Rosetta silent file (secondary structure, phi, psi, omega in degrees, C-alpha in Angstrom):
SEQUENCE: MGRPPFGQVGGSEVCHVEDGISENSPSPLDFRTLFELESPYVLRTLRRLGVTERDVEDMAHEVFVAVHRELPKYDPSRPIRPWLFAFCFRIASHHRRKHRRETVEDMTADVVDPADAPDTLLDRARKRRLVLRALDEIELDRRAVFVLHEIDGFTCEAIAHSLEIPVGTVYSRLRLAREDFTAKVRRLQAKRVLE
SCORE:     score description
SCORE:     0.000 S_00000001
   1 L     0.000  -32.403  176.785  101.567  118.327  128.258 S_00000001
   2 L    84.774  176.103 -178.856  101.340  116.249  131.457 S_00000001
   3 L   -79.329  152.253  177.604   98.702  113.845  132.631 S_00000001
   4 L   -69.440  157.439  177.789   94.987  114.649  132.194 S_00000001
   5 L   -56.071  147.252 -179.252   93.054  115.757  135.282 S_00000001
   6 L   -60.122  138.613 -176.922   92.000  112.881  137.495 S_00000001
   7 L    94.028   -2.865  175.639   88.609  111.570  136.451 S_00000001
   8 E  -125.159  144.055  177.746   89.382  112.203  132.787 S_00000001
   9 E  -125.901  121.875  178.675   90.978  109.825  130.357 S_00000001
  10 L    59.738   28.754  175.961   92.505  111.125  127.172 S_00000001
  11 L    85.567   -6.091  177.948   90.790  114.480  127.622 S_00000001
  12 E  -107.139  149.881 -176.342   87.235  113.134  127.649 S_00000001
  13 E   -65.181  134.474  177.137   85.014  112.976  130.675 S_00000001
  14 L   -75.399  142.381  178.355   84.854  109.565  132.366 S_00000001
  15 L   -68.066  138.554 -179.692   81.392  108.100  132.683 S_00000001
  16 L  -104.953   97.309 -179.656   80.002  108.470  136.160 S_00000001
  17 L   -94.329  119.672 -174.899   78.094  105.309  136.931 S_00000001
  18 L   -56.326  -43.615 -176.128   76.241  105.680  140.219 S_00000001
  19 L   -92.167   -2.205  178.639   76.476  102.007  141.120 S_00000001
  20 L    69.853 -146.103 -177.014   79.946  101.483  139.683 S_00000001
  21 L   -81.260  131.218 -179.165   80.905   98.074  138.436 S_00000001
  22 L   -99.517  174.515  178.355   78.164   95.496  138.701 S_00000001
  23 L   -66.202  -21.509 -178.554   78.303   91.745  138.973 S_00000001
  24 L   -89.286    9.445  179.848   77.400   91.621  135.261 S_00000001
  25 L   -63.450  152.057  179.999   80.531   93.544  134.261 S_00000001
  26 L   -58.029  145.205 -179.028   82.665   91.957  131.557 S_00000001
  27 L  -119.048  143.130   -5.301   85.077   89.401  132.871 S_00000001
  28 L   -72.944  155.456 -177.360   87.982   89.461  133.361 S_00000001
  29 L   -68.367  122.054  178.629   87.922   92.935  134.793 S_00000001
  30 L   -94.067  149.561 -173.666   90.219   95.217  132.861 S_00000001
  31 H   -62.122  -41.630 -177.558   92.027   97.997  134.665 S_00000001
  32 H   -60.320  -45.319  178.706   90.890  100.829  132.384 S_00000001
  33 H   -62.790  -44.903  177.872   87.203  100.008  132.938 S_00000001
  34 H   -57.597  -48.072 -179.979   87.781   99.709  136.668 S_00000001
  35 H   -60.640  -48.590 -176.550   89.550  103.071  136.742 S_00000001
  36 H   -63.666  -40.399 -175.876   86.915  104.837  134.650 S_00000001
  37 H   -83.830  -30.982 -171.767   83.953  103.527  136.606 S_00000001
  38 H  -108.269   -2.586  179.566   85.342  103.550  140.130 S_00000001
  39 H   -61.196  -38.333  176.439   87.616  106.616  140.301 S_00000001
  40 H   -61.247  -39.473  177.730   84.776  108.837  141.653 S_00000001
  41 H   -63.002  -44.706 -179.927   84.167  106.286  144.425 S_00000001
  42 H   -62.033  -43.595  178.949   87.876  106.137  145.282 S_00000001
  43 H   -61.199  -47.744  179.161   88.104  109.947  145.422 S_00000001
  44 H   -61.596  -42.881 -178.365   85.036  110.216  147.704 S_00000001
  45 H   -63.318  -44.723  178.606   86.291  107.425  149.934 S_00000001
  46 H   -60.873  -40.383  178.291   89.724  109.002  150.357 S_00000001
  47 H   -63.146  -43.052  179.891   88.096  112.333  151.300 S_00000001
  48 H   -66.068  -25.181  178.576   85.883  110.584  153.855 S_00000001
  49 L   -89.918    7.004  171.122   88.961  108.933  155.306 S_00000001
  50 L    98.245    8.750  176.698   90.562  112.319  155.907 S_00000001
  51 L   -76.551  131.153 -176.849   92.783  112.858  152.866 S_00000001
  52 L   -69.219  157.421 -179.184   92.908  116.584  152.126 S_00000001
  53 H   -55.422  -41.598 -176.806   91.587  118.019  148.878 S_00000001
  54 H   -70.891  -20.084 -178.658   95.054  118.958  147.690 S_00000001
  55 H  -103.859   -8.678 -169.894   96.371  115.394  148.233 S_00000001
  56 H   -63.918  -38.844  179.244   93.367  113.362  147.155 S_00000001
  57 H   -65.246  -42.843  179.012   94.376  112.970  143.487 S_00000001
  58 H   -62.785  -41.737  179.632   97.885  111.821  144.397 S_00000001
  59 H   -67.895  -36.025  177.293   96.517  109.343  146.916 S_00000001
  60 H   -64.398  -39.288  176.085   93.963  108.081  144.369 S_00000001
  61 H   -63.017  -40.029  176.443   96.785  107.459  141.931 S_00000001
  62 H   -61.835  -40.905  177.990   98.586  105.484  144.641 S_00000001
  63 H   -59.525  -48.465 -176.555   95.410  103.474  145.204 S_00000001
  64 H   -71.200  -26.150  172.878   95.110  102.653  141.517 S_00000001
  65 H   -65.539  -44.685  178.611   98.791  101.743  141.233 S_00000001
  66 H   -65.800  -41.089  178.013   98.271   99.246  144.061 S_00000001
  67 H   -61.264  -44.139  179.780   95.005   98.035  142.500 S_00000001
  68 H   -58.970  -41.760 -179.518   96.745   97.521  139.161 S_00000001
  69 H   -66.232  -36.675 -174.464   99.438   95.463  140.871 S_00000001
  70 H   -97.767   -4.595 -175.417   96.874   93.321  142.760 S_00000001
  71 H   -54.072  -38.633  178.195   94.151   93.074  140.088 S_00000001
  72 H   -61.845  -21.324 -179.300   95.129   89.535  139.002 S_00000001
  73 H   -89.396   -7.239 -177.445   94.426   88.390  142.585 S_00000001
  74 L   -66.481  134.677  177.911   90.923   89.933  142.686 S_00000001
  75 L   -93.053  106.290 -175.585   88.079   87.425  143.151 S_00000001
  76 L   -65.350  -10.039  176.761   85.322   88.571  140.750 S_00000001
  77 L   -78.490   -9.450  179.927   82.686   86.744  142.791 S_00000001
  78 L  -100.508  151.914  176.601   83.182   89.405  145.505 S_00000001
  79 L   -63.592  144.817 -175.143   81.903   93.013  145.321 S_00000001
  80 H   -77.415  -37.544 -172.444   84.532   95.408  143.991 S_00000001
  81 H   -65.521  -41.522  174.740   83.929   98.416  146.244 S_00000001
  82 H   -61.771  -34.898  177.173   84.832   96.811  149.585 S_00000001
  83 H   -64.250  -45.290  177.498   87.998   95.521  147.899 S_00000001
  84 H   -64.666  -38.108  179.591   88.790   99.053  146.656 S_00000001
  85 H   -59.031  -38.639 -179.907   87.969  100.482  150.071 S_00000001
  86 H   -60.509  -40.303  175.588   90.656   98.306  151.634 S_00000001
  87 H   -63.943  -46.651  179.543   93.237   99.925  149.327 S_00000001
  88 H   -59.004  -42.454 -178.703   91.883  103.393  150.116 S_00000001
  89 H   -61.768  -46.752 -179.378   92.004  102.641  153.835 S_00000001
  90 H   -64.982  -43.433 -179.923   95.633  101.515  153.736 S_00000001
  91 H   -65.971  -44.673  179.810   96.754  104.460  151.585 S_00000001
  92 H   -64.414  -40.104  179.163   94.813  106.987  153.710 S_00000001
  93 H   -62.191  -46.205  178.439   96.154  105.461  156.918 S_00000001
  94 H   -63.643  -43.021  179.319   99.732  105.700  155.673 S_00000001
  95 H   -61.141  -43.474 -178.820   99.141  109.248  154.426 S_00000001
  96 H   -65.102  -37.242  177.842   97.677  110.348  157.773 S_00000001
  97 H   -64.379  -36.794 -179.904  100.661  108.983  159.655 S_00000001
  98 H   -75.222  -34.344 -174.533  102.963  110.986  157.391 S_00000001
  99 L  -125.327   81.416 -178.384  100.941  114.203  157.460 S_00000001
 100 L   -66.923  137.178  169.004   99.386  114.702  160.871 S_00000001
 101 L    45.842   81.401  172.233   96.427  117.020  161.320 S_00000001
 102 L   -87.218  164.764  179.247   95.687  119.070  158.213 S_00000001
 103 L   -73.779  140.113 -178.075   93.103  121.835  158.355 S_00000001
 104 H   -72.166  -26.155 -179.651   89.528  120.686  157.831 S_00000001
 105 H   -56.915  -33.917  178.664   88.700  123.765  155.752 S_00000001
 106 H   -65.361  -25.005 -176.000   90.712  122.224  152.930 S_00000001
 107 H   -83.651   -3.349 -172.921   88.416  119.203  153.057 S_00000001
 108 H   -97.886   -5.206  179.435   85.245  121.184  152.365 S_00000001
 109 L   -64.329  136.940 -178.630   85.841  122.160  148.743 S_00000001
 110 L  -156.552  164.162  177.189   83.229  120.627  146.493 S_00000001
 111 L   -73.014  134.513 -177.815   81.519  121.171  143.184 S_00000001
 112 L  -103.889  133.047  175.600   78.710  123.706  143.522 S_00000001
 113 L   -86.267  114.068 -175.857   75.435  123.343  141.633 S_00000001
 114 L   -65.073  -13.894  179.569   74.614  126.836  140.363 S_00000001
 115 L   -76.415  -18.385 -179.056   70.886  125.970  140.397 S_00000001
 116 L   -77.314  146.255  177.302   70.830  125.836  144.209 S_00000001
 117 L   -70.120  151.517 -179.060   69.893  128.912  146.197 S_00000001
 118 H   -56.754  -39.712  179.740   72.717  130.564  148.202 S_00000001
 119 H   -67.627  -33.317  176.161   71.115  129.704  151.563 S_00000001
 120 H   -66.955  -43.297  178.296   70.816  126.054  150.506 S_00000001
 121 H   -62.221  -42.354  179.696   74.473  126.027  149.464 S_00000001
 122 H   -63.886  -45.042  179.359   75.520  127.600  152.766 S_00000001
 123 H   -63.227  -42.595  178.914   73.492  125.114  154.788 S_00000001
 124 H   -63.572  -41.346  179.546   74.883  122.188  152.779 S_00000001
 125 H   -64.484  -40.872  177.931   78.455  123.470  153.234 S_00000001
 126 H   -62.428  -45.214  179.685   77.948  123.801  157.004 S_00000001
 127 H   -63.255  -41.705  179.044   76.583  120.275  157.257 S_00000001
 128 H   -61.671  -45.302  178.529   79.456  118.929  155.138 S_00000001
 129 H   -61.875  -41.172  179.025   82.013  120.680  157.373 S_00000001
 130 H   -60.422  -48.973 -179.272   80.285  119.319  160.461 S_00000001
 131 H   -63.514  -46.011 -178.817   80.352  115.745  159.149 S_00000001
 132 H   -65.056  -39.267  177.679   83.956  115.972  157.938 S_00000001
 133 H   -66.274  -42.986  178.937   85.158  117.481  161.220 S_00000001
 134 H   -63.873  -44.224  178.048   83.321  114.854  163.237 S_00000001
 135 H   -62.151  -38.723 -178.064   84.708  112.073  161.022 S_00000001
 136 H   -62.676  -25.325 -178.188   88.196  113.549  161.276 S_00000001
 137 L   -91.514   -3.206  178.463   88.093  113.168  165.061 S_00000001
 138 L   -89.827  137.768  177.363   87.112  109.487  165.010 S_00000001
 139 L   -51.775  137.933 -171.322   89.903  106.924  165.258 S_00000001
 140 H   -57.424  -40.926  179.381   90.740  105.723  161.738 S_00000001
 141 H   -61.768  -40.801  178.121   89.895  102.028  162.331 S_00000001
 142 H   -71.180  -40.944 -178.614   86.442  102.992  163.611 S_00000001
 143 H   -60.646  -41.490 -179.476   85.979  105.607  160.898 S_00000001
 144 H   -58.153  -46.980  179.713   86.676  103.054  158.165 S_00000001
 145 H   -65.302  -42.861 -179.930   83.925  100.759  159.424 S_00000001
 146 H   -60.100  -48.509 -179.194   81.554  103.713  159.941 S_00000001
 147 H   -63.242  -46.903 -179.748   82.096  105.060  156.408 S_00000001
 148 H   -60.569  -41.073 -176.009   81.746  101.642  154.786 S_00000001
 149 H   -83.946  -53.894 -172.243   78.539  100.838  156.664 S_00000001
 150 H   -78.162  -32.900 -176.583   76.751  104.151  157.207 S_00000001
 151 H  -100.904  -46.099 -177.924   77.777  106.011  154.051 S_00000001
 152 L   -87.697  -15.737  173.344   78.606  103.328  151.501 S_00000001
 153 L    78.696   24.727  179.685   75.940  100.901  152.756 S_00000001
 154 L   -84.956  152.351  177.656   77.985   97.692  153.010 S_00000001
 155 L   -73.921  160.140  178.708   77.053   94.844  155.321 S_00000001
 156 H   -63.814  -33.947  178.492   79.180   94.084  158.346 S_00000001
 157 H   -65.484  -42.189  178.600   80.130   90.742  156.793 S_00000001
 158 H   -66.054  -37.432  178.403   81.400   92.447  153.625 S_00000001
 159 H   -64.903  -44.310  179.727   83.338   94.955  155.729 S_00000001
 160 H   -59.672  -43.630  179.220   84.931   92.177  157.761 S_00000001
 161 H   -64.840  -44.267 -177.234   86.020   90.418  154.583 S_00000001
 162 H   -64.688  -44.420 -177.187   87.319   93.620  153.001 S_00000001
 163 H   -90.777   -2.205  178.942   89.310   94.774  156.036 S_00000001
 164 L    56.531   50.976  176.474   90.294   91.228  157.012 S_00000001
 165 L  -132.690  158.927  178.709   88.964   91.518  160.566 S_00000001
 166 L   -64.044  149.434  179.797   86.424   89.418  162.515 S_00000001
 167 H   -59.686  -37.390  178.119   82.737   90.337  162.098 S_00000001
 168 H   -60.824  -36.783  177.093   82.492   90.898  165.855 S_00000001
 169 H   -65.776  -38.412  177.686   85.229   93.506  165.603 S_00000001
 170 H   -61.041  -49.342 -179.756   83.263   95.246  162.838 S_00000001
 171 H   -60.704  -41.473  179.417   80.142   95.406  165.015 S_00000001
 172 H   -63.952  -47.687  179.944   82.164   96.686  167.966 S_00000001
 173 H   -64.336  -37.508  179.705   83.934   99.373  165.920 S_00000001
 174 H   -64.680  -44.560  178.518   80.652  100.399  164.307 S_00000001
 175 H   -61.170  -47.537  179.652   78.949  100.825  167.684 S_00000001
 176 H   -65.122  -38.406  178.905   81.871  102.826  169.054 S_00000001
 177 H   -66.261  -39.160  176.873   82.123  104.927  165.884 S_00000001
 178 H   -62.512  -43.685  178.130   78.415  105.773  166.057 S_00000001
 179 H   -63.061  -45.273  178.837   78.837  106.854  169.670 S_00000001
 180 H   -60.286  -47.005 -177.081   81.952  108.866  168.780 S_00000001
 181 H   -61.065  -47.365  179.979   80.282  110.494  165.789 S_00000001
 182 H   -60.324  -45.315 -179.944   77.193  111.511  167.773 S_00000001
 183 H   -64.280  -42.266 -179.049   79.328  112.913  170.603 S_00000001
 184 H   -65.223  -43.191  179.167   81.625  114.797  168.203 S_00000001
 185 H   -62.233  -45.832  178.915   78.697  116.333  166.312 S_00000001
 186 H   -61.437  -42.589  179.841   77.047  117.457  169.552 S_00000001
 187 H   -64.396  -44.518 -179.862   80.310  118.917  170.834 S_00000001
 188 H   -64.913  -39.864  178.070   81.000  120.750  167.587 S_00000001
 189 H   -66.142  -38.807  179.328   77.460  122.120  167.456 S_00000001
 190 H   -65.995  -35.553  179.860   77.702  123.256  171.063 S_00000001
 191 H   -79.936  -11.507 -178.134   80.968  125.069  170.363 S_00000001
 192 L    53.665   39.656 -179.277   79.451  126.638  167.238 S_00000001
 193 L   -63.230  -28.140 -170.105   82.706  125.959  165.459 S_00000001
 194 L   -85.993   -7.648 -176.262   80.991  125.968  162.104 S_00000001
 195 L   -78.112    0.000    0.000   79.556  129.491  162.111 S_00000001
């Protein structure tokens, strides 16, 4: 029969908690709860770090295998998502080294809300492709900081702790990533690559 699709456990849909695991989560943190609540975050993070749609489930499984192995070392006084991001970053980095330059079109597949008008869907898809292409062209170390801060909303201090780098390095990478992102978006728009 094989394993259930990622994001499902035992054939039933996993609950999608917007904020994931909170500080009030039961302690000690059990792996099943972590997996059920945070798998959507891990999948999104891997995509933002450049893992292709066809590889994202396999890479997420690698992330959770590593998380399972390291879970006893997790400090529950720290937020869980920066800790998970560090796993995603390492797995995505290793994956990118093994599989250089995949097509960005593969990265644009997403669930479509049938209630949206076709022009809204088209505009959203174009914007998504623009962001993913621009992110794909940013150096991975800078991209990690950019995604954690600008998309996931973590503080620079939390990022520094999660990635085990000095806070000054986080600020520097964030500044450079913002400059890179802006330049890449402008260049892509000027080339009209997305039309």
